[in-house]
N, C-alpha and C positions, 0 to 999 in steps of 0.2 A: 832155962834157955832164954836168951834175950829176945825181946819182941821188937819188930821193926816199928819205929814211930810212924804214926799216921800223918802223912803230909800230903796235902792235896795240890793238884795243879802243877806238878813238877815237869817241866819240859824235858824232852828226850835228851837234849844237849846237856842237861844238868844231872843226868842219872848218876847215882853213886858209883865209884870206881869198881866195887866188888861185883858188879854185873859183868860177866865175861863177854867176849866178842860175839859169841853165838846168841846170847840173850839180847845184846844190843842190836844185832842184825835182825832178830825176830821182831823186836819192838818197832824198828824202822819199817819192816815189811808190813806189820799190822797197821801202822799209821798210814802207810802209802796205799796199800792194796785193799784193806778192809774199810778204810776211811772212817775209822773210829775217832771219837772226840779226844781232845787232849786229856780230859779228866779220866776217860776209860783207859787210855794208854798209860797214864800215870798209875792207875790202879793195878794194871798188869805188871808194871815195873816194881811196885811195892811187893806184889805177891812173889815175883821172881827173886827179889832181894831176900824175902823171908825164906825161900827155898835155899838160897846160898847159906844163910845162917843155920838152917836145919842141917845142911850137909856138913858145915864146919863142926857142929855139935856132935855129929856122928863120925867125924874125921874122914869124910869123903871129900877128896880134893877136886874131883871133876864131877859137877852136878849131873851132866848128861850120862854118867855111868851108873847112876843109882838103880837099885833093884826094887821090885814091888814090895818085898819084905821091908826094905828100908823106908819106903814111903808109908807103909802101915805104921811103922815105928814112929815116924814123924807125926802122923795123925794122932797117935796116942799121946805123944809128948805135948802137942798143941792143945788137945782136949784137956789134958791134965793141968796145963798152964792157964786154963780159964778161957780159951778161945771158944766162941759159940759155934754151934753146928752149922749155922748159915755162913759164918765167916770161913770155916774150914772147907765147906762146899765150894766157896768162891776160890779159895787157894787152889784146891784140887782142879777146878775148872781151868784156871790160868796155867797151872803146871801141865795139865793134860794137853792143852792147846799148844804149848811150847814144844812138848815131846812129839806131838803129831807133826809139827813143822820140822823138827829135827829128823824124824824118820823119813818124811817126804823128801828131804834134801840130802839124805844119806849120811847124816851126822850121828845117828843112833840106830841100833838094830831093831829095837822094839820100843813100845810105849809102856813104861812100868806103872803109869798112873791110870791106864785104860780101864782096869777093873776095880779100882779103889773107890769106895763110897764113903761119904762123910757120915758121922753119927747122926741119927735121926733127931730132928729138933721138935720140941713140943710146939704144936700149932697154937699160936696166939692170934686173937682177933685184933685187927687194926683199930686204934682208938679214933672215935669220931665224937664231935660235939653233939650235945642234944640240940633239938631244933630251937629251943628257947635260948640256949647259950650262943648258937650260931647267929640268930637274929639279933641278940644283944651285941654281939661282936661287930656286926656290920651296920647296925642301925642306931646305936646309942652314942652319937657323936658329940652332943652338947656337953657331956661329962668331961671330955678332954679338951674341947675348944676354948673353954673359959680361961681368960688371962694369957692367951698366946700372942706372941709378936707376929708381925706380918710374915717374916721369914719362916717362922714355925708353922703358921697357918698354911703356907704354901706346901710345906712338906706333909702336913696333915691331909690336905686335899689329895696329894699323891698317894698317901697311905690308904685313905678311904677307897680310892679307885682300885688300887691293886688288891686290897682285901676283898672288896666286892667282886672283883673279877675272878680271884681264886675260888671263892665260894660259889659264884654264879656258874662257872664253866668247868670247874674241876681241873684246872691246868696244873701241870707240874711247875715247880718254882723256876726251873731252868727255862721252861717255855715262856713263863711270864716275863722274866728279865730279858729274854731274847726278842720281845715285841718291839717293833719300830712304829714311828708315827704314821708312815705311809707304806703302802705295799711295795715290794721290790719290782724293778723294771722287768725282770724275767721270772724264772721259777724260784720257789723258796730255796734258800741256801743258808748254810751256817747257822741254822736254827732261828733265823729272823722271820717273824710273822707280823701280823697287824690286826687291829680291831676295825671292823667295818661297821661304823656307826649307822650308816644308812640301812644296811641289810640286817643289822642286829646280830652279828656273829663275829667270831674270832678265828683267824687262820693261823695255825701253828704247825711246826715241823717237829714231830714227836720222836720217840725212840726208833732206831733203825731208819732214820730219815724218812719216816712215813708222814706225809702231810694229812691234816684233817681239819674239818671246819666244825666248830662247836657253837651252839646258840649262846647268846649273852642276854641275861635278864634285863628288864627295864631299869631297875635300880642301879645295876652295874653300868649300863649304858649312860645314864645320867651322871654317875660319878666319874666315869672316864671322860665324858665331854667337859664336865666342870674342871677336871684336872688339866685337860688339853688347853682350855682357854687360859687358865692361870700359867701353865707351863710356857705357852707360846708368847706370853706377855713378859716373861722373865728374861733377864739379861743372859742367863746361862743356856737358854734354849737353842741358840745358834751353834753351840759347840757339839751337838750330838743329834743323831737321827733316832735315838732310842726313845721309846714312849715313856719309860720310867727312868728319870735321871736324879742324881744327887744334887746337892746345893751348888756344886761347881760345874754342873752340866755333863758329867760323865755317866755312863750307863750304870744303873743300880746293880749291885752284885747280889748273888744268892744269899750271902751272909748278912748283908744289910737288910734284906727282906725278912730273914729269920729273926733278927734282933728287933726290928721295928714292930713286927707282928706280936712277938712275945711281950714287948713293952706295952703295946696297946691293950693286950688281953689282961695284963697285970693291973693297969690303971682302971679297967672296968671291973676288976674283982672277980674274974673268971676263976673257978676252982682248980683248973688244970693248966699245965704248960702247953701253950698253943704254938704249933709250928705249921709251916705252909702245907705239908703233906696231910696234916690233920684236916685241913679245909677240903682237900681232895677226897679224903675218906668221907667227910661229912656230906659233900656234894653227892657222891655216889650212893651213900646210904639213904639220904633223905629223898632223892629222886626215885630210887628203886622202891623204897617203902611206900611212897605215894602213888607211883604208877604201876609197879610190878612189871615194867618193861625192861627185861634183862638185856635184850639186844640193843636197845637205844643207849642204855648206860654203857655197855661194852664199846659201842662206837664212839661215844663222847669221851670216854677215858682213853681211847686209842689202844685197846687191848686186842690181841690176836685170838684169844681163847676165852671161853666162858669161865674156865677155872681161874684165870687171872682176875676176872671181874669179881668172882666170889671171894677172893682174898681181900679185896678192897672193901667190899660191902660187909663182910663179917656175918653174912646170913647163910643159912643152910643151903648147900649147893643142890641137893636133890630137890628142894622146894623151888629153887630158881630154875632148875632144868625143866620141871613140870610146867612152870609158867611159860618158859620158852617153847616147849613142845606144843602146848595148847594154843599159843598165840601165833607162832610162825608157820606160814603155809608150806614152807619147804623144810620144816624140821625133820620130817620122816618121808621116806619114799612111799608112794601110793602102793597099796597092796595089789599083788597081781591077781588077775581074775581068770 
């Protein structure tokens, strides 16, 4: 069975023609009423496109008429084609949501995906840098600075600031590139946040449009301030309100951060491929190992549950829960007398 190519950031107006009108209508509804990001809507579109391909493989002409048995067959086919359990779980979640919408609007009698579960995935621990490698990554600048031009040095100052900030505050890379130089005039919107150098914190809008404030370490504050001075003195600074910009003044992209970070790590001789989320893992792991404060790490990461924080730290959840229970005054109800 053919596999849908992974293409990111596809606007709804450019969806492939094989998505039928009901799928188009659902995606427009999701974008308008759930206010999901373009990237999330594009992910839903790819998952629905895969559903269309699965139906074609089974000679099902109308996707909304599939049965639970056919969905199970699709899952088996995807699993046999090498799709991971997490990916299949995401496909099913997207399909389930579409059928829920169909049933609610009278386009389908029932949801055939409602009881279908993805294959169980082996639980792997997220990769984090060791403390020594993390310190080497953010602190060993002179190795890379030698022999650089003025333009290259400007970009290095930017890279030092964003790397320091990623490790210092555990930001998602999407939150990082969404930072602006100054705070918004109103409430946070469209993912734009800012670094408050005076208070020593960063304001971000995380998943689910949830705002949070995270402390920023002294080294990161100095790096961001140094970058701001250099940024504002450059000719490209007037073209964007973004904190982190490229050589032409446009907002830095997620992909650019990934490439620059990986290149920086290679030049320093780190033994692993380093990506932005690894610094988020490292932040959570190192803070939790040093403090044992699960609740604080949960808040700084912007997680809604302790289980989500456990996934990032890679530590035993029962051990973390005991720390939380012992430390938090409201972890348990007081026993009745």
